[in-house]
GUGUVO-131706 format. One record per residue: residue in one letter; residue number from 1; x, y, z of N, C-alpha, C in turn. Coordinates in pm, whole numbers. Layout:
N
[a; NUM; [X; Y; Z]; [X; Y; Z]; [X; Y; Z]]
...
//
This chain:
185
[m; 1; [85; -118; 0]; [0; 0; 0]; [89; 124; 0]]
[k; 2; [62; 215; -92]; [138; 339; -103]; [113; 428; 19]]
[k; 3; [223; 484; 72]; [210; 569; 190]; [193; 715; 151]]
[l; 4; [121; 787; 234]; [103; 931; 216]; [233; 1004; 247]]
[p; 5; [248; 1127; 194]; [360; 1208; 240]; [353; 1218; 392]]
[k; 6; [468; 1213; 457]; [471; 1206; 604]; [429; 1337; 671]]
[n; 7; [395; 1321; 798]; [369; 1432; 889]; [252; 1522; 850]]
[r; 8; [150; 1466; 794]; [27; 1541; 767]; [-59; 1541; 892]]
[n; 9; [-135; 1646; 909]; [-230; 1656; 1021]; [-366; 1612; 971]]
[i; 10; [-412; 1500; 1020]; [-539; 1445; 973]; [-638; 1442; 1089]]
[l; 11; [-748; 1513; 1069]; [-855; 1517; 1168]; [-957; 1410; 1132]]
[i; 12; [-985; 1322; 1226]; [-1082; 1215; 1205]; [-1207; 1247; 1286]]
[g; 13; [-1320; 1258; 1218]; [-1449; 1274; 1284]; [-1514; 1137; 1293]]
[i; 14; [-1575; 1109; 1406]; [-1637; 978; 1427]; [-1777; 999; 1482]]
[c; 15; [-1876; 944; 1410]; [-2016; 953; 1450]; [-2062; 819; 1505]]
[g; 16; [-2177; 820; 1572]; [-2230; 699; 1633]; [-2278; 598; 1530]]
[g; 17; [-2234; 477; 1546]; [-2274; 366; 1459]; [-2186; 247; 1489]]
[i; 18; [-2236; 131; 1461]; [-2164; 8; 1493]; [-2029; 0; 1422]]
[s; 19; [-2016; 68; 1309]; [-1892; 59; 1230]; [-1777; 142; 1286]]
[v; 20; [-1794; 206; 1400]; [-1685; 287; 1457]; [-1559; 205; 1481]]
[y; 21; [-1573; 75; 1499]; [-1455; -8; 1524]; [-1359; -4; 1406]]
[k; 22; [-1409; 19; 1285]; [-1322; 26; 1167]; [-1235; 152; 1170]]
[s; 23; [-1279; 253; 1241]; [-1199; 375; 1253]; [-1070; 351; 1330]]
[c; 24; [-1071; 253; 1417]; [-949; 218; 1492]; [-839; 175; 1396]]
[e; 25; [-871; 91; 1302]; [-774; 44; 1203]; [-727; 159; 1114]]
[l; 26; [-817; 249; 1076]; [-779; 364; 995]; [-677; 451; 1068]]
[i; 27; [-704; 479; 1194]; [-611; 560; 1274]; [-478; 488; 1288]]
[r; 28; [-481; 358; 1309]; [-357; 280; 1320]; [-274; 293; 1192]]
[l; 29; [-339; 282; 1076]; [-268; 295; 947]; [-206; 433; 932]]
[l; 30; [-279; 536; 970]; [-228; 673; 957]; [-110; 699; 1051]]
[i; 31; [-120; 654; 1174]; [-11; 671; 1270]; [112; 592; 1225]]
[k; 32; [90; 472; 1177]; [200; 388; 1128]; [272; 455; 1012]]
[s; 33; [203; 539; 938]; [261; 613; 824]; [314; 750; 864]]
[d; 34; [334; 770; 993]; [395; 892; 1047]; [311; 1018; 1031]]
[h; 35; [180; 1004; 1047]; [92; 1120; 1044]; [49; 1155; 1185]]
[k; 36; [10; 1279; 1201]; [-48; 1323; 1327]; [-199; 1313; 1311]]
[v; 37; [-263; 1255; 1410]; [-407; 1233; 1404]; [-472; 1290; 1530]]
[k; 38; [-579; 1364; 1510]; [-664; 1407; 1620]; [-805; 1359; 1588]]
[v; 39; [-879; 1327; 1693]; [-1012; 1269; 1678]; [-1116; 1358; 1744]]
[v; 40; [-1226; 1381; 1670]; [-1343; 1448; 1724]; [-1457; 1347; 1715]]
[m; 41; [-1520; 1318; 1829]; [-1630; 1222; 1834]; [-1760; 1293; 1869]]
[t; 42; [-1869; 1243; 1814]; [-2000; 1289; 1859]; [-2031; 1215; 1989]]
[k; 43; [-2123; 1268; 2067]; [-2163; 1199; 2190]; [-2216; 1060; 2160]]
[a; 44; [-2290; 1047; 2048]; [-2343; 916; 2011]; [-2230; 816; 1985]]
[a; 45; [-2120; 861; 1927]; [-2006; 771; 1901]; [-1948; 716; 2030]]
[t; 46; [-1951; 797; 2136]; [-1894; 751; 2264]; [-1978; 640; 2327]]
[r; 47; [-2099; 621; 2278]; [-2184; 511; 2326]; [-2141; 377; 2266]]
[f; 48; [-2070; 383; 2154]; [-2025; 262; 2086]; [-1882; 224; 2122]]
[i; 49; [-1798; 324; 2146]; [-1658; 297; 2181]; [-1606; 411; 2269]]
[n; 50; [-1530; 374; 2368]; [-1479; 472; 2463]; [-1372; 560; 2398]]
[p; 51; [-1376; 691; 2421]; [-1274; 781; 2364]; [-1131; 742; 2401]]
[l; 52; [-1114; 672; 2512]; [-981; 627; 2554]; [-914; 543; 2445]]
[v; 53; [-991; 466; 2372]; [-935; 384; 2263]; [-870; 474; 2159]]
[f; 54; [-942; 578; 2117]; [-888; 668; 2015]; [-777; 756; 2069]]
[r; 55; [-783; 791; 2195]; [-675; 867; 2257]; [-547; 785; 2257]]
[t; 56; [-559; 657; 2289]; [-443; 569; 2290]; [-386; 549; 2150]]
[l; 57; [-472; 525; 2053]; [-426; 501; 1915]; [-366; 626; 1852]]
[s; 58; [-427; 742; 1874]; [-381; 866; 1810]; [-269; 935; 1887]]
[k; 59; [-255; 899; 2013]; [-157; 964; 2102]; [-186; 1113; 2118]]
[n; 60; [-316; 1147; 2112]; [-363; 1284; 2128]; [-493; 1283; 2207]]
[p; 61; [-529; 1397; 2265]; [-661; 1404; 2329]; [-771; 1379; 2227]]
[v; 62; [-883; 1331; 2275]; [-1001; 1313; 2191]; [-1101; 1421; 2230]]
[y; 63; [-1159; 1485; 2130]; [-1249; 1597; 2152]; [-1393; 1553; 2132]]
[v; 64; [-1476; 1582; 2233]; [-1618; 1545; 2226]; [-1704; 1668; 2254]]
[e; 65; [-1672; 1738; 2358]; [-1754; 1851; 2405]; [-1715; 1982; 2339]]
[m; 66; [-1813; 2058; 2301]; [-1790; 2191; 2245]; [-1737; 2286; 2352]]
[f; 67; [-1796; 2279; 2470]; [-1757; 2368; 2579]; [-1720; 2285; 2700]]
[s; 68; [-1604; 2314; 2755]; [-1559; 2242; 2874]; [-1474; 2336; 2957]]
[e; 69; [-1506; 2345; 3083]; [-1430; 2433; 3173]; [-1288; 2382; 3196]]
[n; 70; [-1266; 2252; 3176]; [-1134; 2195; 3197]; [-1039; 2223; 3081]]
[q; 71; [-1093; 2264; 2969]; [-1010; 2290; 2852]; [-950; 2430; 2859]]
[k; 72; [-825; 2442; 2816]; [-761; 2572; 2810]; [-801; 2644; 2682]]
[e; 73; [-854; 2571; 2588]; [-886; 2621; 2456]; [-1037; 2645; 2445]]
[y; 74; [-1079; 2768; 2427]; [-1222; 2799; 2423]; [-1277; 2806; 2281]]
[t; 75; [-1188; 2806; 2183]; [-1234; 2803; 2044]; [-1176; 2678; 1977]]
[k; 76; [-1207; 2563; 2033]; [-1155; 2436; 1982]; [-1189; 2416; 1835]]
[h; 77; [-1310; 2455; 1797]; [-1352; 2433; 1659]; [-1261; 2508; 1560]]
[i; 78; [-1216; 2625; 1599]; [-1128; 2703; 1511]; [-986; 2645; 1513]]
[s; 79; [-933; 2614; 1630]; [-796; 2561; 1635]; [-786; 2424; 1569]]
[l; 80; [-887; 2339; 1583]; [-884; 2209; 1515]; [-895; 2227; 1364]]
[a; 81; [-978; 2319; 1319]; [-992; 2346; 1175]; [-862; 2399; 1116]]
[k; 82; [-792; 2485; 1190]; [-664; 2537; 1142]; [-557; 2429; 1141]]
[w; 83; [-559; 2342; 1242]; [-458; 2236; 1256]; [-465; 2135; 1142]]
[a; 84; [-583; 2099; 1098]; [-602; 1989; 1003]; [-555; 2024; 862]]
[d; 85; [-485; 1930; 800]; [-455; 1939; 657]; [-569; 1878; 576]]
[l; 86; [-640; 1784; 639]; [-749; 1712; 575]; [-839; 1658; 685]]
[c; 87; [-967; 1647; 656]; [-1061; 1592; 754]; [-1132; 1472; 693]]
[v; 88; [-1145; 1367; 772]; [-1216; 1245; 731]; [-1322; 1216; 837]]
[v; 89; [-1446; 1199; 796]; [-1551; 1162; 890]; [-1590; 1018; 856]]
[a; 90; [-1545; 926; 941]; [-1563; 783; 915]; [-1589; 710; 1046]]
[p; 91; [-1710; 668; 1069]; [-1827; 681; 983]; [-1897; 815; 1005]]
[i; 92; [-1971; 854; 902]; [-2063; 966; 918]; [-2204; 908; 919]]
[s; 93; [-2279; 940; 1019]; [-2416; 890; 1034]; [-2512; 970; 946]]
[a; 94; [-2631; 916; 929]; [-2736; 987; 854]; [-2764; 1122; 921]]
[n; 95; [-2764; 1124; 1053]; [-2791; 1245; 1129]; [-2686; 1353; 1100]]
[t; 96; [-2560; 1318; 1115]; [-2454; 1418; 1096]; [-2441; 1456; 949]]
[l; 97; [-2456; 1361; 859]; [-2453; 1392; 716]; [-2557; 1498; 683]]
[s; 98; [-2676; 1482; 735]; [-2784; 1577; 708]; [-2757; 1712; 774]]
[k; 99; [-2704; 1711; 895]; [-2671; 1837; 961]; [-2569; 1916; 881]]
[v; 100; [-2463; 1849; 838]; [-2358; 1917; 763]; [-2412; 1970; 630]]
[a; 101; [-2495; 1892; 562]; [-2554; 1935; 435]; [-2640; 2060; 452]]
[l; 102; [-2699; 2076; 570]; [-2785; 2191; 596]; [-2713; 2304; 670]]
[g; 103; [-2584; 2285; 701]; [-2508; 2388; 770]; [-2542; 2400; 918]]
[i; 104; [-2594; 2293; 977]; [-2628; 2295; 1119]; [-2503; 2265; 1201]]
[c; 105; [-2475; 2352; 1297]; [-2355; 2341; 1381]; [-2398; 2331; 1526]]
[d; 106; [-2441; 2213; 1569]; [-2491; 2200; 1706]; [-2406; 2108; 1793]]
[n; 107; [-2289; 2068; 1745]; [-2195; 1993; 1827]; [-2054; 2025; 1777]]
[l; 108; [-1954; 1975; 1844]; [-1817; 2011; 1808]; [-1782; 1966; 1667]]
[l; 109; [-1818; 1843; 1629]; [-1782; 1793; 1497]; [-1845; 1877; 1386]]
[t; 110; [-1974; 1903; 1393]; [-2038; 1980; 1286]; [-1984; 2124; 1281]]
[t; 111; [-1948; 2178; 1395]; [-1893; 2313; 1400]; [-1753; 2317; 1340]]
[v; 112; [-1671; 2216; 1369]; [-1537; 2209; 1309]; [-1548; 2197; 1158]]
[l; 113; [-1639; 2112; 1110]; [-1655; 2094; 965]; [-1694; 2225; 897]]
[c; 114; [-1777; 2303; 962]; [-1819; 2432; 908]; [-1704; 2533; 911]]
[a; 115; [-1615; 2521; 1009]; [-1505; 2616; 1026]; [-1384; 2584; 939]]
[l; 116; [-1380; 2466; 877]; [-1265; 2431; 794]; [-1256; 2525; 673]]
[p; 117; [-1138; 2578; 646]; [-1123; 2664; 528]; [-1158; 2587; 399]]
[d; 118; [-1204; 2659; 298]; [-1245; 2599; 171]; [-1134; 2519; 104]]
[s; 119; [-1010; 2551; 134]; [-896; 2484; 70]; [-874; 2342; 123]]
[k; 120; [-940; 2307; 231]; [-918; 2175; 293]; [-1027; 2077; 251]]
[k; 121; [-983; 1959; 206]; [-1076; 1854; 165]; [-1141; 1789; 286]]
[i; 122; [-1264; 1744; 265]; [-1339; 1670; 367]; [-1386; 1541; 303]]
[i; 123; [-1340; 1429; 357]; [-1380; 1297; 308]; [-1490; 1246; 398]]
[l; 124; [-1604; 1213; 339]; [-1719; 1162; 413]; [-1737; 1013; 381]]
[v; 125; [-1752; 934; 486]; [-1768; 790; 470]; [-1898; 748; 538]]
[p; 126; [-2011; 756; 467]; [-2140; 720; 526]; [-2148; 572; 561]]
[a; 127; [-2213; 543; 673]; [-2241; 405; 713]; [-2372; 407; 791]]
[m; 128; [-2467; 325; 744]; [-2599; 323; 807]; [-2680; 207; 752]]
[n; 129; [-2796; 187; 806]; [-2890; 86; 756]; [-2922; 113; 610]]
[n; 130; [-2945; 8; 532]; [-2971; 23; 389]; [-3094; 109; 359]]
[f; 131; [-3199; 99; 441]; [-3318; 182; 417]; [-3289; 329; 448]]
[m; 132; [-3208; 352; 549]; [-3167; 490; 579]; [-3085; 546; 463]]
[w; 133; [-2990; 467; 413]; [-2904; 512; 303]; [-2986; 545; 178]]
[k; 134; [-3086; 464; 149]; [-3168; 483; 28]; [-3279; 587; 47]]
[n; 135; [-3298; 637; 168]; [-3402; 736; 195]; [-3381; 857; 103]]
[p; 136; [-3485; 902; 33]; [-3471; 1015; -60]; [-3415; 1142; 4]]
[l; 137; [-3446; 1165; 131]; [-3393; 1284; 198]; [-3242; 1273; 218]]
[i; 138; [-3196; 1154; 256]; [-3051; 1133; 272]; [-2982; 1146; 137]]
[q; 139; [-3041; 1086; 33]; [-2982; 1094; -100]; [-2979; 1238; -152]]
[e; 140; [-3079; 1316; -119]; [-3080; 1458; -156]; [-2962; 1530; -91]]
[n; 141; [-2935; 1497; 35]; [-2822; 1558; 105]; [-2689; 1509; 47]]
[v; 142; [-2681; 1382; 11]; [-2560; 1328; -53]; [-2534; 1404; -182]]
[n; 143; [-2638; 1430; -259]; [-2622; 1502; -386]; [-2569; 1644; -366]]
[k; 144; [-2600; 1705; -253]; [-2545; 1838; -223]; [-2393; 1832; -214]]
[f; 145; [-2341; 1727; -151]; [-2196; 1713; -135]; [-2128; 1687; -269]]
[k; 146; [-2195; 1615; -358]; [-2138; 1585; -489]; [-2112; 1712; -570]]
[k; 147; [-2184; 1818; -542]; [-2173; 1943; -617]; [-2064; 2036; -563]]
[i; 148; [-2007; 2001; -449]; [-1905; 2087; -386]; [-1771; 2015; -392]]
[k; 149; [-1674; 2073; -464]; [-1546; 2009; -491]; [-1471; 1960; -368]]
[r; 150; [-1477; 2033; -261]; [-1396; 1998; -144]; [-1442; 1869; -76]]
[f; 151; [-1565; 1826; -103]; [-1616; 1703; -41]; [-1587; 1582; -129]]
[v; 152; [-1538; 1477; -64]; [-1514; 1349; -131]; [-1599; 1247; -57]]
[l; 153; [-1680; 1174; -132]; [-1766; 1071; -72]; [-1709; 934; -103]]
[i; 154; [-1700; 852; -1]; [-1666; 711; -19]; [-1794; 636; 16]]
[f; 155; [-1857; 581; -85]; [-1990; 525; -68]; [-1991; 394; 10]]
[p; 156; [-2102; 368; 79]; [-2114; 244; 155]; [-2111; 122; 64]]
[k; 157; [-2071; 10; 120]; [-2065; -118; 49]; [-2190; -199; 77]]
[s; 158; [-2216; -295; -9]; [-2329; -386; 11]; [-2282; -508; 89]]
[g; 159; [-2375; -566; 162]; [-2345; -687; 238]; [-2436; -696; 358]]
[e; 160; [-2399; -784; 450]; [-2478; -801; 572]; [-2452; -683; 665]]
[l; 161; [-2560; -625; 714]; [-2550; -510; 804]; [-2567; -557; 948]]
[a; 162; [-2530; -473; 1042]; [-2536; -509; 1184]; [-2678; -548; 1228]]
[c; 163; [-2778; -489; 1165]; [-2917; -517; 1202]; [-2966; -651; 1145]]
[g; 164; [-2880; -718; 1065]; [-2917; -846; 1007]; [-2968; -835; 865]]
[a; 165; [-2996; -715; 820]; [-3044; -694; 683]; [-2927; -708; 585]]
[e; 166; [-2961; -731; 460]; [-2863; -732; 351]; [-2887; -607; 268]]
[g; 167; [-2781; -538; 231]; [-2799; -421; 146]; [-2683; -326; 156]]
[e; 168; [-2696; -213; 89]; [-2593; -111; 86]; [-2600; -29; 214]]
[g; 169; [-2486; -12; 279]; [-2482; 65; 403]; [-2357; 40; 485]]
[r; 170; [-2283; -66; 450]; [-2162; -102; 526]; [-2050; 0; 504]]
[m; 171; [-1979; 33; 611]; [-1863; 121; 598]; [-1751; 44; 527]]
[p; 172; [-1686; 109; 428]; [-1573; 44; 362]; [-1462; 12; 462]]
[e; 173; [-1374; -78; 423]; [-1262; -115; 509]; [-1161; 0; 518]]
[a; 174; [-1083; -1; 626]; [-987; 106; 653]; [-888; 126; 539]]
[k; 175; [-843; 19; 476]; [-745; 32; 367]; [-802; 111; 249]]
[e; 176; [-930; 94; 220]; [-993; 170; 112]; [-1001; 319; 146]]
[i; 177; [-1034; 348; 270]; [-1040; 488; 315]; [-900; 550; 312]]
[y; 178; [-802; 474; 356]; [-662; 519; 355]; [-620; 555; 212]]
[k; 179; [-657; 471; 115]; [-623; 499; -25]; [-690; 628; -73]]
[a; 180; [-813; 652; -30]; [-883; 775; -68]; [-815; 897; -6]]
[i; 181; [-769; 884; 116]; [-693; 992; 180]; [-568; 1020; 99]]
[n; 182; [-497; 914; 62]; [-374; 926; -16]; [-397; 999; -147]]
[s; 183; [-506; 969; -215]; [-532; 1030; -345]; [-580; 1175; -333]]
[n; 184; [-609; 1221; -213]; [-656; 1358; -195]; [-550; 1451; -137]]
[f; 185; [-425; 1404; -133]; [-314; 1492; -94]; [-233; 1526; -215]]
//
């Protein structure tokens, strides 16, 4: 597998969904390739996997809360947006995908995505139930991203889903996402 140029700052956004475990492998691949990784999780994502896992893998703090009295940084969304060379949201849930498409900034991840300068690419990796993925409202939001150059979509795969259904909605494997990151530098 071809490695990315070294020492890039890659911001990983993680939304709630069973496929969050695949983000661990993605972070491992990026760190192994000498990149700096920071993670922003939605509160829903913390219900699936403890932030300690991502803190250990990335060797950086994990950001969940928009406002925290314990933080020295009061404009985290701006400093994280400035820090990142590229942002990857893997997985992105139907909820967060729709919020970003509508410009809704009601948590740290959606606010960081809105604050990223236009020059920075955002890779979105949707993962959800097949009926959610095929929902016309979700597809309408996906089409919005297709029209904006800075967004790169890595579409869900078909197969058995966590709910037991068969269909399109599975998050691609970490190596495929890594290759997409590589092609966007």
